[in-house]
C-alpha positions in Angstrom: 85.7 136.6 94.4 83.7 139.4 96.0 81.1 139.1 98.8 77.5 138.1 98.1 78.5 135.7 95.3 78.4 131.9 95.2 79.6 129.5 92.5 77.8 126.4 91.2 80.6 125.0 88.9 84.2 125.8 88.4 87.3 124.3 86.9 90.1 123.2 89.2 91.5 124.9 91.3 88.2 126.4 92.3 87.9 129.9 93.9 86.7 130.4 97.4 83.6 132.7 97.6 84.0 135.1 100.6 81.5 136.7 102.9 81.5 140.3 104.1 84.1 139.4 106.8 86.5 138.1 104.2 86.1 134.5 105.2 85.7 131.6 102.8 82.0 131.0 102.9 81.4 128.7 99.9 83.1 126.6 97.2 81.8 124.6 94.3 82.6 121.0 93.7 81.7 119.3 90.3 81.8 115.9 88.8 82.8 117.3 85.4 82.9 120.7 83.8 81.8 121.9 80.3 85.0 123.8 79.8 87.7 123.7 77.2 91.0 125.6 77.7 89.8 126.8 81.0 86.8 128.7 79.7 83.1 128.0 79.2 82.4 125.5 76.5 80.2 122.5 75.8 80.6 118.8 76.6 80.7 117.5 73.0 83.5 119.9 71.9 85.9 118.4 69.4 88.9 119.2 71.6 87.3 117.5 74.7 85.9 119.1 77.8 86.9 118.4 81.4 85.0 115.1 81.8 84.7 112.7 84.7 88.3 111.3 84.3 90.0 114.7 84.0 92.5 115.5 86.7 96.0 116.8 87.0 95.4 119.0 83.9 94.6 116.1 81.5 92.2 113.2 80.8 93.2 109.9 82.4 93.6 107.3 79.7 91.7 104.0 79.7 88.1 103.1 79.3 87.7 102.3 83.0 88.9 105.7 84.2 85.4 107.2 83.9 84.3 104.9 86.8 86.8 106.3 89.4 85.6 109.9 89.9 89.1 111.4 89.5 87.8 114.9 88.6 85.3 114.8 91.5 88.0 113.8 93.9 90.4 116.6 92.8 87.6 119.1 93.2 86.8 117.8 96.7 90.4 118.0 97.7 90.5 121.7 96.7 87.3 122.3 98.8 89.1 120.7 101.8 92.0 123.0 101.2 89.7 126.1 101.1 87.7 124.8 104.1 84.5 126.8 103.4 81.3 126.8 105.4 79.3 125.5 102.5 80.0 123.2 99.5 77.8 123.4 96.4 77.8 120.1 94.6 77.0 119.8 90.9 75.1 117.8 90.3 72.6 115.1 91.2 70.3 114.6 88.2 70.5 116.7 85.1 70.0 114.1 82.4 69.1 116.8 79.8 71.0 116.3 76.6 69.9 119.4 74.8 71.0 119.6 71.2 72.1 122.9 69.7 73.3 124.0 66.3 74.6 127.3 67.8 75.3 128.2 71.4 77.3 131.0 73.0 80.2 131.6 70.6 80.2 128.1 69.2 78.8 126.5 66.1 78.2 122.8 65.8 79.5 122.4 62.3 82.8 124.0 63.3 83.4 123.1 66.9 81.5 119.9 67.8 82.4 116.3 67.4 79.1 116.1 65.4 78.5 118.7 62.8 74.8 118.4 63.1 74.6 119.2 66.8 76.4 120.1 70.0 75.5 119.0 73.6 76.3 121.6 76.2 75.7 119.9 79.6 75.3 116.2 79.0 76.8 114.2 76.2 77.9 110.7 77.2 79.1 108.9 80.3 82.5 110.6 80.3 81.2 114.1 79.4 78.4 114.4 81.9 78.1 115.4 85.6 75.3 113.4 87.2 75.9 111.7 90.5 72.6 109.8 90.4 73.2 106.1 89.8 73.0 104.8 86.3 72.2 101.3 84.9 75.5 99.7 83.9 78.6 101.8 83.6 79.7 103.3 86.9 76.4 102.3 88.5 76.3 104.1 91.9 80.1 104.8 92.3 79.6 108.6 92.3 76.8 108.3 94.9 79.1 106.6 97.4 82.0 108.9 96.5 79.8 111.9 97.3 78.6 110.4 100.6 82.2 109.6 101.6 83.3 113.2 101.0 80.3 114.7 102.7 81.0 112.7 105.8 84.6 113.9 105.8 83.4 117.5 105.3 80.6 117.5 107.9 81.6 114.7 110.3 79.4 111.9 111.5 77.5 111.0 114.7 79.2 108.1 116.6 77.6 104.7 116.1 75.1 103.9 118.9 76.4 101.4 121.4 74.8 97.9 121.5 73.0 96.7 124.7 74.6 94.0 126.9 74.4 90.3 126.4 71.0 88.8 126.2 69.7 85.3 125.3 66.7 85.4 123.0 64.3 82.5 122.9 63.3 81.7 119.3 59.6 81.1 119.9 57.8 83.8 118.0 56.9 85.8 121.1 59.4 88.7 120.4 58.8 90.3 123.8 62.4 89.7 124.7 63.5 92.0 121.9 61.9 95.1 123.4 64.9 96.4 125.3 67.6 95.3 122.7 69.5 98.3 121.2 70.2 99.8 118.8 67.3 99.7 116.3 68.4 99.6 112.7 65.8 101.3 110.5 65.1 101.3 106.8 63.1 103.5 104.4 59.4 102.8 104.6 57.3 102.5 101.5 60.0 101.6 99.0 58.3 98.5 97.8 55.8 100.5 95.8 55.0 98.9 92.5 55.8 100.8 89.3 53.7 101.0 86.2 54.3 104.2 84.1 54.8 105.3 80.6 58.3 106.3 79.6 59.7 108.0 76.5 58.3 106.8 73.2 57.2 103.2 73.3 59.1 102.5 76.6 57.0 101.4 79.5 58.4 101.1 83.1 56.9 98.3 85.2 58.3 96.7 88.4 56.2 94.5 90.7 59.0 93.0 92.7 58.3 95.0 95.9 57.0 92.5 98.4 58.1 92.6 102.1 58.8 96.2 103.1 61.7 96.0 105.6 61.2 98.5 108.4 63.2 97.6 111.6 66.1 95.3 112.5 67.9 94.3 115.7 70.8 92.1 116.8 71.4 90.5 120.2 74.2 88.3 121.5 75.2 86.1 124.3 78.3 83.9 124.9 77.0 81.2 122.6 75.0 82.8 119.8 74.1 85.9 117.8 70.4 86.6 117.3 68.7 88.5 114.5 65.3 90.2 114.4 63.6 91.9 111.4 60.2 93.5 111.1 58.3 94.4 108.0 55.5 97.0 107.5 52.9 94.3 106.7 52.5 90.6 107.3 55.4 88.5 105.9 54.7 86.6 102.7 55.0 82.8 102.8 58.5 81.4 103.3 58.1 79.4 100.2 58.4 82.6 98.1 61.6 82.9 96.1 64.5 84.9 97.5 62.6 85.3 100.8 64.1 87.5 103.5 67.8 86.9 102.8 70.3 87.8 105.5 73.9 88.6 104.4 76.7 88.7 107.0 80.2 90.1 106.6 81.7 88.4 109.6 85.3 89.3 109.2 84.9 93.0 108.1 87.0 92.4 105.0 85.4 93.3 101.7 87.9 91.3 99.8 86.5 88.0 101.2 83.2 86.4 100.3 80.7 87.8 97.8 80.9 91.6 97.9 82.4 91.1 101.4 79.6 88.8 102.6 80.9 85.6 104.1 77.5 84.1 105.1 74.0 83.9 103.7 70.8 82.9 105.6 67.4 81.9 104.2 68.8 81.2 100.7 67.4 77.7 101.3 64.7 77.0 103.8 63.6 73.6 105.0 60.2 74.5 106.4 58.4 77.1 108.5 60.9 76.8 111.4 64.2 75.6 109.9 66.5 77.5 107.5 70.1 77.1 106.3 73.3 79.0 107.1 75.5 79.0 104.0 79.1 80.1 103.6 80.7 81.7 100.6 83.3 79.5 98.9 85.3 82.5 97.7 84.3 82.3 94.1 81.6 84.9 93.5 78.0 83.9 94.1 78.8 80.4 95.3 77.5 79.2 98.7 77.9 75.9 100.5 75.6 74.8 103.3 77.1 74.9 106.8 74.3 74.1 109.3 70.5 74.1 109.7 69.2 77.0 111.9 66.1 77.6 113.9 63.9 80.5 113.0 60.4 81.8 113.7 58.2 84.1 111.6 54.9 85.4 113.0 52.8 88.1 111.3 55.3 90.8 110.3 58.3 89.7 112.5 61.1 87.2 112.2 63.8 86.0 114.5 66.7 83.5 114.2 69.7 82.3 116.1 73.2 81.6 114.8 75.9 80.0 117.0 78.9 82.4 117.2 81.4 79.7 116.4 79.8 79.1 113.0 80.5 82.8 112.1 84.1 82.6 113.4 83.2 84.7 116.4 84.8 83.6 119.6 82.9 83.3 122.9 85.3 85.8 124.6 86.0 89.3 123.5 84.1 91.9 121.4 81.8 91.0 118.6 81.8 93.1 115.4 80.3 92.4 112.0 78.2 94.0 109.2 74.9 92.7 107.9 72.3 93.4 105.3 68.8 92.2 104.7 67.2 91.8 101.2 64.0 90.4 99.9 63.0 89.3 96.4 66.1 90.1 94.4 65.7 88.9 90.8 69.3 88.3 89.7 71.7 86.5 91.9 75.3 87.7 92.0 74.5 91.3 91.0 74.9 93.8 93.9 72.9 96.4 92.0 69.8 94.2 92.7 69.8 95.6 96.2 68.7 98.9 94.7 66.5 97.7 91.9 64.3 94.7 93.0 62.3 93.9 96.1 63.6 95.7 99.1 67.0 96.0 100.8 68.0 97.2 104.2 69.9 99.3 104.4 69.5 100.7 100.9 71.8 99.8 98.1 75.4 98.7 99.1 75.3 100.1 102.6 75.5 97.8 105.5 74.4 97.9 109.1 77.3 97.5 111.6 76.9 95.7 114.9 79.6 95.9 117.6 80.0 95.9 121.3 
C-alpha cells in the first residue's frame, strides 16, 4: 500500500500501510469481516462471510467457537508480525443491522440467506464485529481479548509497590490508613440510576446503584491482612442485601473457588461490628462460614481485619493475592452481575492485585 493511506478492515493476512519513509505505520485488526471469497461482500451472504470463528482459511465448527475470538486473534498475530506504529481496531459498537434488497453488486433474492433482505455489517452473533459486551452469548470475552492484545502491543506500567508492614486498629478512626500505599481507584459515578425509553415498547430501568465505590487500600503485618474501602457518599445500612461484598483470590489460581475467588466477606453480617469470612467449597456459588471478623464502618469508610492464616498466607515471606469489591449484585453466581447491577471495583471481571 502507498503512503498517506490507512486501512480500517481487511481480511487476513492484512497489509501494512506505510509512511513516506517506507516504514509500516498502521495495520487494521478486525473481529470479523464482511467478505466472501476474499472480496467485499455482506454478512448474511448465503456462502458465509468471514465471521468471528473464521481462521486458518475456514470457519471453525461448533456452536461455541463464536465465543473464542479466533478471527480476532489471527488478525492480531498478523499485526504483531507487521509491528506497525498504530493499530486500527474494528470495532467497538456498530449494532446497526441495516436491511437492503440491493447493495453494491449483490441482490438479496439471489445472494442472501434471506431473499427478502441482506445485512451488510451486522447479521447475528457469528456474523458481526462488535467488541462491546453483549447480554448472554460471549458476554465480555472480546472486550478482555482486546485489552490483552493492546497490553501486549503497547506495554504496561509496572504495578506500584506496596508500603511496608503496618498494623491497623479496627476502630473507625481511619487515620492510620493515610500513608498506606498503593491506592486502588474505581470509576466514580457509575451507580447512576437508569430510566429511559428503548425501542418500541421496551423501557430500560435500573435502580440498583447504591454505594459508589471510590478508593480501596490493603495493609498487612505478620499476623493479619487489613482492607479499607471508601465510597463517594455515606454507606447505606449494613442490613441492606448484598452489602459491600469483598471477594478474595488467595491462591492466584482461577481454577479454584468461584470464578477464582476462594473467600467472601460480608455475605453474612452479624451486626454493625461483626461480619463473616466464608470459604468457597469448590462447587460454584457455595460458601461455608470460616470465622467471625471484626469490621468498622463510619460515614463513607469501612475497614476490616482478616488473620493471614485463615487465607492460607504464612507469617513469613511475601504476600500476594487478588481482590474485588462489589455492592448490591442481584443474581448470585453470575459473574456478569459485576458489570450490570450495583457497583463493582474494579469494573467487570478485573481484579486488584496486592503484593509485596
